[in-house]
C-alpha positions as CSV (number, residue, x, y, z in Angstrom):
1,X,0.0,0.0,0.0
2,X,1.1,3.5,-0.8
3,X,1.3,6.4,1.7
4,X,-0.6,9.7,1.6
5,X,1.4,12.8,2.4
6,X,-0.7,15.9,3.4
7,X,1.4,18.8,2.1
8,X,0.9,22.5,2.9
9,X,1.7,24.9,0.1
10,X,1.9,28.1,2.2
11,X,-0.1,31.3,1.9
12,X,0.3,31.9,-1.9
13,X,3.9,32.8,-2.8
14,X,5.4,29.8,-4.6
15,X,8.7,30.7,-3.1
16,X,7.5,29.9,0.4
17,X,7.1,26.2,-0.4
18,X,9.3,24.2,2.0
19,X,12.1,21.9,0.8
20,X,10.4,18.9,2.2
21,X,7.1,19.8,0.5
22,X,8.8,20.2,-2.9
23,X,10.5,16.8,-2.4
24,X,7.2,15.1,-1.5
25,X,5.5,16.5,-4.6
26,X,8.5,15.4,-6.8
27,X,8.2,11.8,-5.5
28,X,4.4,11.5,-5.9
29,X,2.7,9.2,-8.4
30,X,-0.6,10.9,-7.7
31,X,-1.3,14.5,-6.7
32,X,-4.7,15.3,-5.2
33,X,-5.5,19.0,-5.4
34,X,-8.2,21.6,-6.1
35,X,-6.6,22.4,-9.5
36,X,-8.2,25.8,-10.1
37,X,-7.2,27.1,-6.6
38,X,-3.5,26.4,-6.8
39,X,-0.7,28.4,-8.6
40,X,0.7,26.3,-11.6
41,X,4.2,26.8,-10.3
42,X,3.5,24.4,-7.4
43,X,2.5,21.7,-9.8
44,X,5.8,22.2,-11.7
45,X,7.5,20.3,-8.9
46,X,5.5,17.1,-9.9
47,X,6.9,14.6,-12.3
48,X,5.7,14.8,-15.9
49,X,4.1,11.4,-15.5
50,X,2.4,12.1,-12.2
51,X,-1.4,11.8,-12.2
52,X,-3.2,15.0,-11.2
53,X,-6.6,14.3,-9.5
54,X,-8.9,17.3,-9.1
55,X,-10.8,17.4,-5.8
56,X,-13.6,19.4,-7.6
57,X,-14.5,16.0,-9.2
58,X,-14.9,13.9,-6.0
59,X,-14.2,13.4,-2.3
60,X,-10.5,14.1,-1.7
61,X,-10.1,11.5,1.1
62,X,-11.6,8.8,-1.1
63,X,-9.5,9.8,-4.1
64,X,-6.3,9.7,-2.0
65,X,-7.2,6.4,-0.4
66,X,-8.0,4.8,-3.7
67,X,-4.7,5.8,-5.2
68,X,-2.8,4.7,-2.1
69,X,-4.5,1.3,-2.0
70,X,-3.3,0.8,-5.6
71,X,0.2,1.1,-4.4
72,X,0.8,4.7,-5.5
73,X,2.7,7.4,-3.6
74,X,0.1,10.1,-3.0
75,X,0.3,13.8,-2.0
76,X,-2.8,15.7,-1.0
77,X,-2.1,19.5,-1.4
78,X,-3.6,22.2,0.8
79,X,-3.2,25.9,0.5
80,X,-1.5,27.3,3.6
81,X,-1.0,24.8,6.5
82,X,-3.0,21.5,6.5
83,X,-3.7,21.8,10.2
84,X,-5.1,25.3,10.2
85,X,-8.3,26.2,8.4
86,X,-8.1,23.1,6.2
87,X,-9.8,19.7,6.3
88,X,-6.8,17.7,7.6
89,X,-8.7,16.4,10.6
90,X,-11.6,14.9,8.7
91,X,-9.5,13.6,5.8
92,X,-6.8,12.1,8.0
93,X,-9.4,10.5,10.1
94,X,-11.0,8.9,7.0
95,X,-7.6,7.5,6.0
96,X,-6.9,6.2,9.5
97,X,-10.3,4.4,9.5
98,X,-9.5,2.9,6.0
99,X,-6.1,1.7,7.3
100,X,-4.2,4.0,4.9
101,X,-0.9,5.3,6.3
102,X,-0.3,9.0,6.1
103,X,2.2,11.8,6.9
104,X,1.9,15.5,7.3
105,X,4.2,18.1,5.9
106,X,3.3,21.5,7.5
107,X,3.2,24.6,5.3
108,X,4.1,28.2,6.1
109,X,1.0,29.4,7.8
110,X,-0.9,32.5,6.5
111,X,-1.4,33.4,10.2
112,X,2.2,34.5,10.5
113,X,3.3,34.9,6.8
114,X,0.6,37.3,5.6
115,X,1.1,39.9,8.4
116,X,4.9,39.5,7.8
117,X,4.4,40.3,4.1
118,X,2.5,43.4,5.1
119,X,5.2,44.6,7.4
120,X,3.2,43.9,10.6
121,X,5.0,41.9,13.3
122,X,2.5,40.1,15.5
123,X,4.6,40.7,18.6
124,X,7.0,43.5,19.8
125,X,8.5,44.7,23.0
126,X,5.1,45.9,24.4
127,X,2.8,43.2,22.9
128,X,3.5,39.6,23.6
129,X,0.2,37.8,23.3
130,X,-1.4,36.8,20.0
131,X,-4.8,35.2,19.6
132,X,-6.1,33.6,16.4
133,X,-9.8,33.7,15.6
134,X,-11.6,31.7,13.0
135,X,-14.7,33.8,12.2
136,X,-15.7,31.8,9.1
137,X,-18.7,30.2,10.8
138,X,-19.8,33.4,12.7
139,X,-21.0,33.3,16.3
140,X,-17.8,34.4,17.9
141,X,-17.9,35.5,21.5
142,X,-15.9,38.7,21.2
143,X,-15.9,39.3,24.9
144,X,-13.1,36.7,25.1
145,X,-10.9,38.8,22.8
146,X,-11.5,42.3,24.3
147,X,-8.2,42.7,26.1
148,X,-6.6,45.9,24.7
149,X,-3.0,44.6,24.7
150,X,-3.7,41.3,22.8
151,X,-3.0,41.1,19.1
152,X,-5.8,39.5,17.1
153,X,-5.4,37.6,13.8
154,X,-8.8,37.0,12.3
155,X,-9.4,34.9,9.3
156,X,-12.6,33.9,7.5
157,X,-14.2,37.3,8.0
158,X,-14.0,38.8,4.5
159,X,-17.8,39.1,4.3
160,X,-18.5,40.1,7.9
161,X,-16.0,42.9,8.5
162,X,-18.7,45.2,9.9
163,X,-20.0,42.6,12.3
164,X,-16.4,41.8,13.6
165,X,-15.6,45.4,14.2
166,X,-18.9,46.1,15.9
167,X,-18.5,43.0,18.1
168,X,-15.1,44.0,19.3
169,X,-16.1,47.6,20.0
170,X,-19.2,46.3,21.9
171,X,-16.9,44.0,23.9
172,X,-14.8,46.9,25.0
173,X,-12.1,47.5,22.4
174,X,-11.7,51.2,21.6
175,X,-13.1,52.2,18.3
176,X,-9.8,53.9,17.5
177,X,-7.9,50.6,17.9
178,X,-5.6,50.2,14.9
179,X,-6.8,47.5,12.5
180,X,-5.6,46.3,9.1
181,X,-7.0,44.0,6.4
182,X,-4.6,42.2,4.0
183,X,-6.1,40.7,0.9
184,X,-4.4,38.0,-1.2
185,X,-1.4,38.0,1.1
186,X,2.1,37.1,-0.1
187,X,1.0,37.3,-3.7
188,X,1.7,40.1,-6.2
189,X,-2.0,41.0,-5.9
190,X,-1.6,41.7,-2.2
191,X,-3.4,44.8,-0.9
192,X,-3.1,46.2,2.6
193,X,-5.5,48.7,4.1
194,X,-4.6,50.2,7.5
195,X,-7.5,51.7,9.4
196,X,-9.3,51.6,12.8
197,X,-12.1,49.4,14.1
198,X,-14.5,52.2,13.5
199,X,-13.5,52.7,9.9
200,X,-12.4,49.2,8.9
201,X,-15.6,48.1,7.1
202,X,-16.1,51.1,4.8
203,X,-12.3,51.4,4.1
204,X,-12.0,47.7,3.0
205,X,-15.1,47.6,0.9
206,X,-14.5,45.6,-2.3
207,X,-11.3,43.9,-1.2
208,X,-10.8,40.4,-2.5
209,X,-10.8,37.1,-0.5
210,X,-8.9,35.5,1.0
211,X,-8.2,38.2,3.5
212,X,-6.7,38.4,7.0
213,X,-7.6,41.0,9.6
214,X,-5.1,42.2,12.2
215,X,-6.3,44.1,15.3
216,X,-4.0,45.8,17.8
217,X,-1.3,48.4,18.1
218,X,1.2,46.3,16.2
219,X,-0.6,47.4,13.0
220,X,1.2,50.8,13.4
221,X,4.5,49.0,12.3
222,X,3.1,48.8,8.8
223,X,4.1,52.4,8.0
224,X,7.8,51.7,8.8
225,X,8.2,48.0,7.9
226,X,6.2,47.5,4.7
227,X,8.6,45.9,2.4
228,X,6.7,43.7,-0.1
229,X,4.2,46.2,-1.5
230,X,6.9,48.9,-1.7
231,X,9.0,46.9,-4.2
232,X,9.7,49.1,-7.3
233,X,7.6,47.0,-9.7
234,X,5.1,45.5,-7.2
235,X,2.2,44.0,-9.0
236,X,3.4,45.2,-12.5
237,X,2.5,42.7,-15.2
238,X,5.5,42.7,-17.5
239,X,5.6,41.1,-20.9
240,X,8.9,39.3,-21.7
241,X,9.1,38.5,-25.4
242,X,11.0,35.2,-24.9
243,X,10.4,31.5,-24.4
244,X,10.1,30.3,-20.8
245,X,13.5,28.6,-21.1
246,X,15.2,31.7,-22.4
247,X,13.5,34.0,-19.9
248,X,14.2,32.1,-16.7
249,X,16.9,34.3,-15.2
250,X,15.1,37.5,-16.5
251,X,11.8,36.5,-15.0
252,X,13.4,35.6,-11.7
253,X,15.0,39.0,-11.6
254,X,11.7,40.7,-12.4
255,X,9.9,38.7,-9.7
256,X,12.5,39.9,-7.2
257,X,11.4,43.4,-8.0
258,X,7.8,42.5,-7.3
259,X,6.7,42.1,-11.0
260,X,4.6,39.4,-12.6
261,X,6.5,38.3,-15.7
262,X,4.5,36.9,-18.6
263,X,6.7,35.1,-21.2
264,X,5.4,35.5,-24.8
265,X,7.8,34.1,-27.5
266,X,8.0,36.2,-30.6
267,X,10.4,33.9,-32.6
268,X,10.5,30.2,-33.0
269,X,13.9,28.4,-33.4
270,X,14.0,25.7,-36.0
271,X,16.8,23.5,-37.5
272,X,18.5,24.6,-40.7
273,X,17.0,23.4,-43.9
274,X,20.3,21.8,-44.9
275,X,21.9,20.1,-41.9
276,X,25.0,18.9,-43.8
277,X,26.7,22.3,-43.3
278,X,26.5,21.9,-39.5
279,X,27.6,18.3,-39.7
280,X,30.8,19.2,-41.6
281,X,31.5,22.0,-39.1
282,X,31.2,19.7,-36.1
283,X,33.6,17.2,-37.9
284,X,36.0,20.1,-38.6
285,X,35.8,21.2,-35.0
286,X,36.8,17.8,-33.7
287,X,39.6,17.3,-36.2
288,X,41.3,20.6,-35.5
289,X,40.2,22.7,-38.5
290,X,39.5,25.8,-36.4
291,X,41.4,28.1,-34.1
292,X,38.3,29.8,-32.7
293,X,34.6,29.1,-32.3
294,X,32.3,32.2,-31.8
295,X,28.9,31.9,-30.2
296,X,26.6,34.9,-30.8
297,X,23.5,33.7,-28.9
298,X,22.3,31.1,-26.5
299,X,20.4,29.5,-29.4
300,X,23.7,28.9,-31.2
301,X,25.1,27.2,-28.1
302,X,21.9,25.0,-27.9
303,X,22.2,24.1,-31.6
304,X,25.8,23.0,-31.3
305,X,25.1,21.1,-28.0
306,X,22.2,19.2,-29.7
307,X,24.5,18.3,-32.7
308,X,27.2,17.1,-30.3
309,X,24.6,14.9,-28.5
310,X,23.7,13.4,-31.9
311,X,27.3,12.3,-32.3
312,X,27.9,11.2,-28.7
313,X,30.2,14.2,-28.1
314,X,30.4,16.5,-25.0
315,X,32.3,19.6,-23.9
316,X,35.6,17.8,-24.2
317,X,35.5,18.2,-28.0
318,X,36.4,21.9,-27.4
319,X,39.8,20.9,-26.1
320,X,42.6,22.9,-27.8
321,X,40.1,25.4,-29.2
322,X,39.6,29.0,-28.2
323,X,35.9,30.0,-27.5
324,X,34.4,33.4,-27.7
325,X,30.9,34.5,-26.5
326,X,29.1,37.7,-27.5
327,X,27.8,38.5,-24.0
328,X,26.8,37.5,-20.5
329,X,23.9,35.2,-21.3
330,X,25.7,33.3,-24.1
331,X,28.7,33.0,-21.7
332,X,26.4,31.4,-19.0
333,X,25.0,29.0,-21.6
334,X,28.5,27.9,-22.5
335,X,29.5,27.4,-18.8
336,X,26.3,25.3,-18.3
337,X,27.6,23.2,-21.2
338,X,30.9,22.8,-19.5
339,X,32.9,25.3,-21.6
340,X,34.6,28.4,-20.1
341,X,34.8,31.1,-22.8
342,X,38.2,32.6,-23.5
343,X,36.9,35.9,-24.7
344,X,33.8,37.9,-23.8
345,X,33.5,41.7,-24.5
346,X,33.5,43.8,-21.4
347,X,31.8,46.8,-23.0
348,X,29.1,46.6,-25.7
349,X,27.8,43.0,-25.8
350,X,27.3,42.7,-29.6
351,X,29.3,41.7,-32.7
352,X,30.9,45.1,-32.8
353,X,31.9,44.8,-29.1
354,X,33.5,41.4,-29.8
355,X,35.5,42.8,-32.7
356,X,36.8,45.6,-30.5
357,X,38.5,43.1,-28.1
358,X,39.4,40.4,-30.7
359,X,43.2,39.9,-31.3
360,X,44.5,40.3,-34.8
361,X,45.8,37.2,-36.6
362,X,49.5,36.5,-36.0
363,X,50.9,33.8,-38.1
364,X,53.8,33.2,-35.6
365,X,51.4,32.7,-32.7
366,X,48.3,31.2,-34.4
367,X,48.8,28.0,-36.3
368,X,45.4,28.2,-37.9
369,X,43.5,31.3,-39.0
370,X,40.0,29.8,-39.3
371,X,37.1,30.9,-37.1
372,X,33.9,28.9,-36.9
373,X,30.8,31.0,-36.6
374,X,27.6,29.0,-36.0
375,X,24.7,31.4,-36.0
376,X,21.1,32.2,-37.2
377,X,20.1,32.4,-40.8
378,X,19.3,36.1,-40.4
379,X,22.4,37.2,-38.6
380,X,24.2,40.4,-39.8
381,X,27.7,40.4,-41.4
382,X,29.2,43.0,-39.0
383,X,31.2,40.4,-37.0
384,X,32.5,38.6,-40.1
385,X,33.6,41.9,-41.7
386,X,35.4,42.9,-38.5
387,X,37.2,39.5,-38.1
388,X,38.2,39.5,-41.8
389,X,39.8,42.9,-41.3
390,X,41.9,41.5,-38.5
391,X,43.2,38.8,-40.8
392,X,40.9,35.9,-39.8
393,X,39.1,33.5,-42.2
394,X,35.5,33.0,-41.1
395,X,33.4,30.0,-41.9
396,X,29.8,31.1,-41.5
397,X,27.5,28.2,-40.7
398,X,23.7,28.3,-40.3
399,X,23.1,26.5,-37.0
400,X,19.4,27.4,-36.7
401,X,16.7,29.3,-38.4
402,X,14.5,31.9,-36.7
403,X,10.9,32.3,-37.8
404,X,8.1,34.4,-36.4
405,X,6.3,32.6,-33.6
406,X,2.6,31.8,-33.7
407,X,0.3,34.5,-32.3
408,X,-0.2,34.2,-28.5
409,X,-3.7,33.3,-27.1
410,X,-6.4,35.9,-27.5
411,X,-6.4,37.1,-23.9
412,X,-2.7,38.0,-24.2
413,X,-3.3,39.8,-27.5
414,X,-6.1,41.8,-25.9
415,X,-4.0,42.7,-22.9
416,X,-1.2,43.9,-25.2
417,X,-3.4,46.1,-27.3
418,X,-5.8,47.1,-24.4
419,X,-3.2,48.2,-21.8
420,X,-3.4,45.1,-19.6
421,X,0.4,45.0,-19.4
422,X,2.2,47.6,-17.3
423,X,5.5,47.2,-19.3
424,X,7.0,45.4,-22.2
425,X,10.7,44.5,-22.4
426,X,12.2,44.5,-25.9
427,X,15.5,42.7,-26.1
428,X,16.2,43.2,-29.8
429,X,14.8,44.9,-32.9
430,X,13.4,41.6,-34.1
431,X,11.3,41.3,-30.9
432,X,9.7,44.7,-31.6
433,X,8.9,43.7,-35.2
434,X,7.7,40.2,-34.4
435,X,5.6,41.2,-31.3
436,X,3.7,43.8,-33.3
437,X,3.4,41.4,-36.2
438,X,1.8,38.6,-34.1
439,X,0.0,40.5,-31.4
440,X,-0.4,44.1,-32.3
441,X,1.0,47.4,-31.0
442,X,1.2,47.9,-27.2
443,X,-1.2,50.4,-25.6
444,X,0.1,53.9,-25.1
445,X,-0.1,53.5,-21.3
446,X,2.3,50.6,-21.4
447,X,5.9,51.4,-20.4
448,X,8.3,50.5,-23.2
449,X,11.7,49.3,-22.1
450,X,14.5,48.5,-24.7
451,X,17.9,46.9,-24.4
452,X,19.8,49.5,-26.5
453,X,19.8,52.3,-29.1
454,X,19.2,50.2,-32.1
455,X,16.2,48.5,-30.5
456,X,15.0,52.0,-29.4
457,X,15.2,53.2,-33.0
458,X,13.2,50.3,-34.3
459,X,10.5,50.8,-31.6
460,X,10.2,54.5,-32.5
461,X,9.9,53.6,-36.2
462,X,6.9,51.5,-35.2
463,X,5.4,54.5,-33.4
464,X,6.2,53.4,-29.8
465,X,7.3,55.8,-27.1
466,X,10.5,54.6,-25.5
467,X,10.4,55.1,-21.7
468,X,13.4,53.1,-20.5
469,X,16.7,52.1,-22.0
470,X,19.4,49.9,-20.4
471,X,22.7,51.5,-19.8
472,X,24.4,48.4,-21.2
473,X,23.0,45.9,-23.6
474,X,22.2,43.0,-21.3
475,X,18.8,41.7,-20.1
476,X,19.9,42.0,-16.5
477,X,20.6,45.7,-17.0
478,X,17.3,46.1,-18.8
479,X,15.3,44.7,-15.8
480,X,17.3,46.8,-13.4
481,X,16.6,50.0,-15.5
482,X,12.9,49.2,-15.5
483,X,13.0,48.7,-11.7
484,X,14.7,52.1,-11.3
485,X,12.0,53.7,-13.5
486,X,9.3,52.1,-11.3
487,X,10.9,53.4,-8.1
488,X,11.1,56.9,-9.5
489,X,7.5,56.8,-10.6
490,X,6.4,55.6,-7.2
491,X,8.4,58.3,-5.4
492,X,6.9,61.0,-7.7
493,X,3.3,59.7,-6.9
494,X,4.0,59.8,-3.2
495,X,5.5,63.2,-3.3
496,X,2.6,64.6,-5.3
497,X,0.1,63.0,-2.9
498,X,-1.4,60.9,-5.7
499,X,-2.9,57.4,-5.3
500,X,-0.3,54.7,-6.1
501,X,-1.4,53.4,-9.5
502,X,0.3,51.1,-11.9
503,X,0.6,52.1,-15.6
504,X,-2.2,49.7,-16.5
505,X,-4.5,51.5,-14.0
506,X,-4.0,54.8,-15.9
507,X,-6.0,53.7,-18.9
508,X,-9.7,54.6,-19.2
509,X,-12.0,52.2,-17.4
510,X,-9.3,50.6,-15.3
511,X,-10.4,49.6,-11.7
512,X,-9.2,52.1,-9.2
513,X,-9.0,51.9,-5.4
514,X,-8.2,54.7,-3.1
């Protein structure tokens, strides 16, 4: 018989998943979960062949027991902590009655995590007692929670805020007692409203569930300690015109700034129409035909790596060769392959930048003057012209073809044209052309961020207003420049006394909250 592991996912932020929880999900043959209530990133820890059983289609305890009795390793996922506000008691009891063994992996509890994400510590030097109230079923005896120095954490009261506040005041809490409501805590949709018991109900009208209410003087810490919602790009929906694999590090950086990255590929990479050219190049690489190999993109690295795999080769085939990379990302892709590049431009990360640092051919020092250049079918000739001037003979090989990607789903296209995105990052001129070609022109409220002057020129030619340009042509610098722009924009709104609104909230008809 298999074992059922009850796993807590935490309050909402996928980064709060514990190591033990991730390991349990990764080992599972069957995952039992309410699929529409969980962030897809949690399920990314599951094996590709794992069975996903949706609790919306049956009783979760029976679903888990059935899979376990079939000898499968089962995880039952709960939002938050299984032992708090979840059905652990009834489901575990059902498994125990059926003779099915189970384990519990606690999750980070929303009781502590959500206030922490709002900058509200539950205890401080003056307040040492915390009481948790489940108000989801109503009928709470508020007299038991009237002590003025006790911090209250109330959950399940999203629809009864007025009754909670009136009950506490009637029980003896001052109507001026600080109170806060935190909606969708720990996610990039988090919203915190700080008020008093007297004003809490009208001030929080329209806030989304799930929400947590904090009552007590510790709420005053929010003004000084708020760290999550004050991130420079907090809640910004940012379009990244790259595949998920290419955008991994960029999306991680944007998430660190509080943004919600949305990867939308604008190009599709396909094999060359005539593979014989690449086959001859790989053979020449192994037999010592070349002195240098130049990689101008991560796609070129991937294409060579795949061809090596076809022939049973690995990074050792580069022994005795000098390897150059056009920039930081390409260099990282080579290092992951097991190849440490010998030459990377320190300034401009482009073909021109590589030519600036490339050594001239010296027949006394260089036994061979050939350079292998595996690249895209639409690459420019700037690099070849520069290396030829320096005395090198370039063998230009088409390693892959770039074609325009298929249009994204209709909701993405509508968000691009309708102002649903707060910013778009353009990492090349081709991403500008292709995005407009497959999805349309971004709305004029959307912040346009570009990687360099050439991309800015292309964007302006297509009628786009360029708001942000990286100080050096790297995606990391581009994300940093957008974060700095967001921080300046936020500071200007605060100084002017304006409501804090994202660019997408500036368009006509956008939802606004005071």
